[in-house]
C-alpha positions as semicolon CSV with decimal commas, in nm:
position;residue;x (nm);y (nm);z (nm)
1;X;17,457;15,657;10,187
2;X;17,192;15,932;10,190
3;X;17,102;15,867;9,825
4;X;17,065;15,496;9,896
5;X;16,826;15,566;10,189
6;X;16,614;15,807;9,983
7;X;16,594;15,560;9,697
8;X;16,503;15,274;9,929
9;X;16,232;15,489;10,091
10;X;16,082;15,558;9,749
11;X;16,080;15,186;9,679
12;X;15,907;15,122;10,011
13;X;15,642;15,393;9,955
14;X;15,523;15,255;9,621
15;X;15,423;14,908;9,747
16;X;15,264;15,054;10,061
17;X;15,071;15,310;9,856
18;X;14,955;15,039;9,615
19;X;14,854;14,815;9,906
20;X;14,651;15,094;10,071
21;X;14,484;15,172;9,737
22;X;14,404;14,801;9,697
23;X;14,238;14,789;10,038
24;X;14,037;15,103;9,959
25;X;13,936;14,956;9,622
26;X;13,825;14,629;9,775
27;X;13,623;14,795;10,053
28;X;13,462;15,042;9,813
29;X;13,365;14,781;9,554
30;X;13,244;14,531;9,814
31;X;13,036;14,798;9,986
32;X;12,852;14,872;9,661
33;X;12,804;14,502;9,587
34;X;12,655;14,437;9,930
35;X;12,416;14,732;9,897
36;X;12,277;14,576;9,579
37;X;12,277;14,224;9,728
38;X;12,084;14,334;10,039
39;X;11,840;14,517;9,812
40;X;11,790;14,208;9,595
41;X;11,741;13,984;9,900
42;X;11,477;14,225;10,030
43;X;11,301;14,210;9,692
44;X;11,311;13,828;9,696
45;X;11,170;13,813;10,048
46;X;10,881;14,039;9,947
47;X;10,855;13,926;9,585
48;X;10,478;13,967;9,550
49;X;10,491;14,316;9,703
50;X;10,788;14,412;9,484
51;X;10,604;14,280;9,178
52;X;10,306;14,501;9,269
53;X;10,541;14,801;9,298
54;X;10,681;14,730;8,950
55;X;10,325;14,697;8,818
56;X;10,222;15,025;8,984
57;X;10,484;15,209;8,777
58;X;10,261;15,138;8,473
59;X;10,550;15,114;8,229
60;X;10,555;14,747;8,132
61;X;10,267;14,546;7,985
62;X;10,114;14,320;8,253
63;X;10,230;14,007;8,073
64;X;10,598;14,112;8,115
65;X;10,587;14,229;8,477
66;X;10,657;13,896;8,650
67;X;10,937;13,786;8,419
68;X;11,101;14,130;8,415
69;X;11,084;14,163;8,793
70;X;11,236;13,819;8,839
71;X;11,505;13,885;8,577
72;X;11,609;14,214;8,742
73;X;11,631;14,052;9,086
74;X;11,840;13,763;8,952
75;X;12,066;14,006;8,763
76;X;12,119;14,209;9,083
77;X;12,206;13,897;9,283
78;X;12,438;13,752;9,018
79;X;12,622;14,080;8,957
80;X;12,666;14,135;9,331
81;X;12,799;13,782;9,382
82;X;13,040;13,820;9,089
83;X;13,179;14,134;9,255
84;X;13,189;13,986;9,606
85;X;13,382;13,680;9,488
86;X;13,602;13,903;9,272
87;X;13,566;13,695;8,960
88;X;13,709;13,764;8,617
89;X;13,369;13,913;8,526
90;X;13,406;14,209;8,763
91;X;13,357;14,477;8,497
92;X;13,060;14,295;8,343
93;X;12,901;14,280;8,688
94;X;12,960;14,651;8,744
95;X;12,814;14,734;8,401
96;X;12,509;14,521;8,488
97;X;12,452;14,713;8,811
98;X;12,498;15,046;8,631
99;X;12,245;14,940;8,366
100;X;11,992;14,830;8,628
101;X;12,035;15,154;8,823
102;X;11,982;15,360;8,507
103;X;11,669;15,159;8,419
104;X;11,531;15,211;8,771
105;X;11,608;15,583;8,748
106;X;11,436;15,612;8,411
107;X;11,124;15,440;8,551
108;X;11,124;15,681;8,847
109;X;11,167;15,981;8,615
110;X;10,881;15,872;8,389
111;X;10,648;15,849;8,688
112;X;10,767;16,181;8,832
113;X;10,693;16,346;8,496
114;X;10,346;16,187;8,509
115;X;10,302;16,346;8,852
116;X;10,289;16,012;9,033
117;X;10,497;16,077;9,346
118;X;10,299;15,856;9,584
119;X;10,456;15,533;9,457
120;X;10,722;15,338;9,647
121;X;11,063;15,324;9,484
122;X;11,086;14,952;9,564
123;X;11,458;14,972;9,641
124;X;11,449;14,769;9,963
125;X;11,745;14,654;10,167
126;X;11,981;14,914;10,306
127;X;11,846;15,177;10,066
128;X;11,493;15,140;10,206
129;X;11,163;15,215;10,039
130;X;11,074;15,578;9,977
131;X;10,810;15,765;9,781
132;X;10,930;15,874;9,438
133;X;11,121;16,201;9,426
134;X;11,400;16,365;9,232
135;X;11,626;16,290;9,531
136;X;11,611;15,923;9,431
137;X;11,734;16,008;9,083
138;X;12,021;16,209;9,231
139;X;12,102;15,922;9,471
140;X;12,097;15,673;9,183
141;X;12,319;15,906;8,981
142;X;12,570;15,905;9,266
143;X;12,552;15,525;9,280
144;X;12,624;15,510;8,906
145;X;12,922;15,744;8,949
146;X;13,051;15,530;9,236
147;X;13,015;15,216;9,025
148;X;13,200;15,383;8,737
149;X;13,472;15,490;8,979
150;X;13,492;15,134;9,114
151;X;13,534;14,996;8,763
152;X;13,840;15,214;8,703
153;X;14,016;15,146;9,033
154;X;14,275;14,877;8,978
155;X;14,243;14,592;9,226
156;X;14,549;14,374;9,264
157;X;14,578;14,053;9,456
158;X;14,548;14,092;9,830
159;X;14,600;13,822;10,091
160;X;14,284;13,617;10,140
161;X;14,262;13,716;10,506
162;X;14,242;14,087;10,413
163;X;13,967;14,018;10,161
164;X;13,780;13,802;10,412
165;X;13,812;14,069;10,681
166;X;13,681;14,334;10,441
167;X;13,374;14,117;10,372
168;X;13,310;14,057;10,741
169;X;13,343;14,426;10,830
170;X;13,111;14,543;10,552
171;X;12,847;14,279;10,626
172;X;12,863;14,365;10,997
173;X;12,828;14,738;10,930
174;X;12,532;14,690;10,695
175;X;12,362;14,449;10,937
176;X;12,404;14,701;11,220
177;X;12,256;14,970;10,998
178;X;11,956;14,746;10,921
179;X;11,910;14,662;11,289
180;X;11,912;15,030;11,388
181;X;11,671;15,109;11,104
182;X;11,429;14,843;11,229
183;X;11,460;14,971;11,587
184;X;11,381;15,321;11,463
185;X;11,074;15,193;11,273
186;X;10,963;14,999;11,579
187;X;10,996;15,306;11,803
188;X;10,797;15,514;11,554
189;X;10,522;15,249;11,544
190;X;10,509;15,231;11,925
191;X;10,478;15,612;11,950
192;X;10,194;15,609;11,696
193;X;10,014;15,336;11,888
194;X;10,049;15,521;12,218
195;X;9,903;15,844;12,077
């Protein structure tokens, strides 16, 4: 009887462990996808400003700036959507986001080597816009590692309601973060005006 109970407990632990790992995988991968999606939406909303940021990096010829900027934004949106809807192209989408992040990091590094730190990174969204620094390269490196990690985590089928709930929770958390960021900016602007 004792052997049967131990064996049955082992059988119970494996599916529960796999289910918990699935939930973690889904949340982790969706979180990364939404970070890139929010960033891309921010770039679309401020396309002309983002195009000027890309131009200020002085890496591409002027004739290629508009098309490259548009292509990168579309690639970010498409890859994020492919991850969010958990399509068969999940790994291709992750590789696309890794490639884009590495390209952005290389552009930042080139300008840091040139001594041009007063440029905006142009990240937008949840990541915000910051002046160029080596911290951005480290952050992007961590994002690449997280994306690589996400590509190796097996994701099995979960009930639709769990997947939907994960999407709602992540969107809500990121929206709250953006709201608090805007409130903080507003408070800073009010303090500057009052001084």
